[in-house]
N, C-alpha and C positions, 0 to 999 in steps of 0.2 A: 734415143728419140723414138717416140711412137710405141714403145713396148713398156707398158706399166706392169706393176706387180701381178695383176690378175692374168694378163696375157702371158707373162713369164711363167706363171704356175701352169697354165694350160699347155704351153709349149713343153715344159718339163715333163708333164704327164704323158706326152707322146714321144718322149725320148730326145727332145731338142733342148740342149743346155747352153750352147755357145753360138756365136755368130757363125763360126765355121760349120757347125751342125746345120744351121739354117741355110747357109749357102750350099752345102752338099746335098741336102734334101730338096731344096728349092721352096720358094714361098708358096706356090700353089699346092704342092704335095703336103707341105707342113700344115697349111690351113685346112686341107681336106681331112687330115688326121685329127686336128682340133675339132672340127665340126662333127666328126664321128663320135666324139665323147662329150661335146658341149652343145646342146641344142640351141642355146641362146646366141651362139657365135654368128656374126653377120659378115657380109662381104667387106665391110669397112675394115675388119681385122686383117683381111688379106692385103688391102691397100696399105694398112699401117705397117705390116711386115716388109712390104716392098720399100716403103718410105724409110723404114729403119735401115735397111741395107744401103740405101742411097743417101742416108743422113739428111732427109728432108721430111717435112710434115706430109702426111698422106694427101692432104688437100692440094699440095703442090705437084702431085703426080700429073703428068699430061693426060688429057682425056683418052687419047689413043692407047696409052699404057694401061689405064684402068679398064678400058674395053677389052684389051688383050688378056689381062689378068682374069677378068670375069669370064670370058669365053673359055679360057683354059680351065678355070675352076669348074665351070658347068659342063665341060666335056666329060664323057664317060657315062 
């Protein structure tokens, strides 16, 4: 859920091939890596990764979780 073929390709390009890889790296770091190689990537992709780990659509993520993800993503 949430990870389509294009997102999968982008994740593979940054060394993430499995759910375990994504869990180990963390969704924020994974999406930072994707954004470094893919200028069209948006924050929605970050939400989609979190939703995928929780097995829910990204629109179902609670607002506070989205805010936390965005803040962590924008830090640094």
